[in-house]
Structures are given as structure tokens and as C-alpha cells.
C-alpha positions in Angstrom: -3.4 131.7 38.8 -6.4 130.6 41.1 -5.6 126.9 41.4 -2.3 124.7 41.1 -2.7 121.4 38.9 -1.8 118.5 41.3 -1.8 115.7 39.9 -5.5 114.5 39.4 -6.8 118.0 41.3 -6.7 121.7 41.2 -6.0 123.1 44.6 -6.0 126.7 45.7 -3.5 129.1 45.1 -4.9 131.9 47.4 -3.7 129.8 50.2 -0.5 127.6 52.2 -1.7 124.4 51.9 -1.3 121.6 54.5 0.1 118.4 54.3 -0.5 115.8 56.5 2.6 113.3 57.5 1.7 109.7 57.2 4.6 107.5 58.1 4.0 103.7 57.9 7.3 102.7 59.1 8.3 101.5 62.3 11.0 103.7 63.2 10.1 107.0 62.3 11.9 109.1 64.4 8.2 111.1 65.1 5.8 108.5 65.3 7.8 105.2 64.3 5.5 102.2 64.8 2.1 103.6 65.4 0.7 104.0 62.2 2.4 100.7 60.2 -0.4 98.0 60.6 -2.9 99.3 57.8 -5.8 99.5 60.0 -4.3 102.2 62.1 -2.8 103.9 59.1 -6.3 104.5 57.7 -8.0 105.1 60.6 -5.5 108.1 61.0 -5.5 109.4 57.1 -9.3 109.6 57.8 -9.0 111.6 61.1 -6.3 114.2 59.0 -9.2 114.4 56.3 -11.9 115.7 58.8 -8.9 117.4 60.5 -8.7 119.7 57.0 -5.4 118.7 55.7 -5.1 119.4 52.1 -2.7 116.3 50.7 -1.7 113.1 52.3 2.1 112.0 52.4 2.8 108.5 52.9 6.1 107.2 53.8 7.5 103.7 53.6 11.3 104.6 54.9 12.5 106.4 57.9 15.4 109.0 56.7 16.0 110.5 60.0 19.9 110.8 60.6 21.1 107.8 60.9 18.4 105.6 59.1 19.4 102.1 57.6 17.9 101.6 54.1 15.0 99.5 53.8 14.7 97.2 50.7 12.8 98.3 48.1 10.3 95.0 48.0 9.7 95.6 52.0 9.1 99.3 51.3 6.2 98.3 48.7 4.8 95.8 50.7 4.4 99.0 53.1 2.9 101.8 50.9 1.2 100.2 48.2 -1.6 99.2 50.1 -2.4 102.4 51.9 -2.1 103.9 48.4 -4.8 101.8 46.8 -6.6 102.2 50.2 -6.5 106.1 49.7 -6.2 106.8 45.9 -10.4 107.2 46.0 -10.6 108.9 49.1 -10.9 112.7 47.7 -7.8 113.8 49.1 -4.5 114.2 47.0 -2.4 111.8 48.0 1.7 112.1 48.0 4.5 109.5 48.5 7.5 110.0 49.6 10.5 107.5 48.3 13.5 108.3 46.3 13.3 104.6 44.7 12.3 104.7 40.9 10.7 101.1 41.1 8.2 102.2 43.9 7.9 105.7 41.7 6.7 103.6 39.1 4.1 101.5 41.2 3.1 104.7 43.2 2.2 106.6 39.6 0.4 103.4 38.8 -1.7 103.4 42.0 -2.7 107.0 41.3 -0.6 109.5 43.4 -0.7 113.1 42.9 2.7 113.9 44.0 5.9 112.0 44.2 8.4 113.9 47.5 12.2 112.4 46.7 14.3 113.7 49.1 17.1 113.0 46.6 15.8 115.0 43.8 15.0 112.6 41.2 18.9 111.8 40.8 18.7 108.0 41.2 19.1 106.0 37.6 15.7 105.5 36.3 14.0 108.2 38.3 13.2 110.5 36.0 11.6 107.7 33.1 9.2 106.7 36.2 7.9 110.0 36.4 8.1 112.0 33.3 5.3 110.6 31.5 3.0 111.0 34.5 0.7 114.4 35.4 1.8 114.0 39.4 3.3 116.9 40.9 6.8 116.2 41.8 8.7 117.6 44.7 12.6 118.2 44.3 14.6 118.3 47.8 17.9 119.4 48.3 20.3 117.1 51.0 23.8 117.0 51.6 25.4 113.0 51.4 23.0 110.4 52.1 20.6 110.4 55.2 23.5 107.8 57.1 26.0 110.3 56.8 24.4 113.8 56.0 24.7 115.3 59.4 27.9 114.8 59.9 29.4 118.2 60.3 27.4 119.3 57.3 29.5 121.8 55.7 28.5 124.9 52.8 30.1 128.4 51.2 27.0 130.0 51.2 24.0 127.3 52.4 21.2 129.9 50.0 23.7 130.0 47.7 24.5 126.4 47.4 20.8 124.8 47.9 19.6 127.1 45.2 22.4 126.3 42.8 21.2 123.0 43.0 17.8 123.0 42.9 17.9 125.3 39.8 20.2 122.2 38.4 17.9 119.6 38.9 14.7 121.8 37.5 16.6 122.1 34.4 17.6 118.4 34.3 13.9 117.7 34.5 12.3 120.5 32.3 15.3 119.2 29.7 13.7 115.8 30.0 10.5 117.0 28.7 8.7 117.6 32.5 6.3 120.2 32.5 7.7 123.2 34.8 4.3 123.4 36.5 5.0 120.2 38.1 7.7 120.7 40.1 8.4 122.1 43.4 11.1 122.4 45.7 11.9 121.3 49.4 15.5 122.7 51.1 15.5 119.8 52.6 15.4 121.3 56.5 17.6 118.7 58.9 19.1 117.0 55.7 22.7 117.9 56.3 22.0 121.4 57.5 23.3 122.7 60.9 20.5 124.3 63.1 21.6 127.8 61.6 21.5 126.5 58.2 17.9 125.6 58.8 17.1 128.8 59.6 19.1 130.4 57.1 17.2 128.6 54.6 13.7 128.8 56.2 14.3 132.9 55.9 15.5 133.0 52.1 12.2 131.1 51.2 10.8 133.8 49.1 14.3 134.7 47.7 14.0 130.7 46.7 10.7 130.8 45.0 11.5 134.0 43.2 15.3 132.4 41.7 14.3 129.3 40.5 10.3 130.3 39.5 8.4 127.3 41.5 6.8 127.0 44.3 8.1 126.0 47.8 7.3 123.1 50.3 8.6 123.3 53.8 8.8 120.2 56.2 10.2 121.3 59.6 7.6 119.5 61.4 9.1 118.2 65.3 12.9 118.6 63.5 16.1 119.1 65.5 15.7 123.0 64.2 12.8 123.3 66.5 13.8 121.2 69.4 17.7 124.2 69.4 14.9 126.9 69.4 12.4 125.4 72.0 14.3 122.8 74.5 11.8 120.6 73.7 12.0 117.0 72.9 10.5 115.7 69.9 6.9 114.6 71.7 6.7 118.3 73.2 7.9 120.2 69.6 3.6 120.8 68.4 3.6 124.5 69.1 7.2 124.9 68.0 6.3 123.1 65.0 3.2 125.0 64.3 5.5 128.2 64.6 7.6 126.9 62.0 4.8 126.2 59.6 3.5 130.1 60.2 7.0 131.4 59.3 7.2 129.1 57.2 4.0 130.5 54.7 5.4 133.8 56.1 8.3 133.6 53.9 6.8 131.8 50.7 6.0 128.5 51.5 3.0 127.1 49.4 3.0 123.9 51.2 3.6 122.9 55.2 4.6 119.1 56.1 3.4 118.4 59.3 2.1 115.5 62.1 -0.2 117.9 63.4 -2.6 118.6 60.9 -5.7 119.9 62.8 -3.3 122.3 65.3 -1.3 123.3 62.1 -4.9 123.8 60.0 -6.6 126.3 62.6 -3.7 128.3 62.8 -2.8 128.9 59.0 -6.6 129.5 59.5 -6.0 132.6 61.5 -3.0 133.7 59.7 -4.4 134.4 56.7 -7.8 136.2 58.4 -4.9 138.3 59.6 -3.6 138.9 56.6 
């Protein structure tokens, strides 16, 4: 297959894709508040496009460990203006949400992916996306953001995450959703220890092989990078690029990153050497 259906777009299938993070929140763990004003958010999106981003992922609620829940009306206020502003930018747009009301509004705004940390388990989530043509990313999370890092425990993290994702794929396809719309995300940092995260990173091709859908990896600037490098969040760019390359080497089709320009360049060199 030379291209991947992705909402309104057909994306190249022969290389890994770069998803740029656009947080329009005041409290994101990495860039909280920097892009919460529409003009700044648009300027950042335009810079990512110039830097070669393949997909822009817009988020209106921080899901860092311990993050409070944002009321849906506030999340709509933060996210919808940027979604409508970007709908004709020529680059696919994703929205990072687990709330069905925002999913419905995002579909109307023309988004190309719904990226759900809750794996479309909220009542009404499947109905909100079923009749659209946008891609759907199913992520594994243990518990919820407020408590997910309270001593996460698994019998076998790779097997447990695989089984969870398989069950969610089965539920969505049974609801009439085309399997070709689906992506999986093992949920790095969402209820996992450092050891759990790296076990899942190394198991990327196994996940893709067993589940038969492509993989999205989001580990940019996360604590799993800091645990290995010893660097604080603001000094994790090099480690995050290394993590993105490792994810692609282990089968990821999309890497979700903060540092778009640097990751795009690194992947160009990596692909040229294959």
C-alpha cells in the first residue's frame, strides 16, 4: 500500500509520519500556557507546517499525571477556534480528547483523526465518530490521569496492553467502524513504570503484527526520557529524538513530538540509511 487513508487525506505509507503537538492548555507538562492564545497557537502551527510536520495534534486538556479534569465547555472554548482556523491549512489535523461532545464538534469542524487516551470507552464516544471518515487512535491507559502513576502493576505489560487494545479494536469494528481507520497507541507514561514503557517500546512490531493496525508512539519529553538521560523536561529534546527513532525502528508509523523540525530531519537521515 503506497498511501494511508487519514480523514480527508491520503498520507505516504513508506515512511514514518511526524505528528506535531499543539497544546492549547495553560498547564501542559511540557509547554503549558505557551500556545493558549489563538494567535500564538496559529503561529506555532504555521511554523510546524514550514518544518515539515505531517499531522497537527490539538489538545485542550492536560493529561499529565495528576492533572485535573477540564469541563467540556472549557475544552470546547479552547479547541474549536484552532480547529476551524486550521481546517483548510493543507495539513491533516487531529484532536486529542476523550469527551464525546468535543469529538462530535471536531468531526463537524473537519478533523482527520480523533486521538483518544480513553480508547473510545466513554458513553457515546463510538457513536460520535462512527459515521465520520476520520482516523481513530485507540490508546491504553491504566486507570485515569489523576491516579494512573500510583504504583502501576501488570502481570505482563506487553500481553496486558495487547489484550486491552485487541478488545477495543473488536468493539469498534463490531460497531461498524472500518479497521483501516484504526491506529493503536500503547500509552507511554499512562500508568506505566519506566521498565513498562521500555518493554512496550521494544514490543512495537509485536503489537502491530498481532493486532494488524498501525502504531502511534508518543514519548516526547516524557519521564521515560528523563529517567534515562537524567535531564529535566526542558532539556529532553535530544533524548526525545532518540526515542522517536527507536519507536520507528520498532514499528511505529507515527511519532507524536514537540520538536518537529529536529525530528523531521532526524527521520530523513534515518530513512535514507535504510
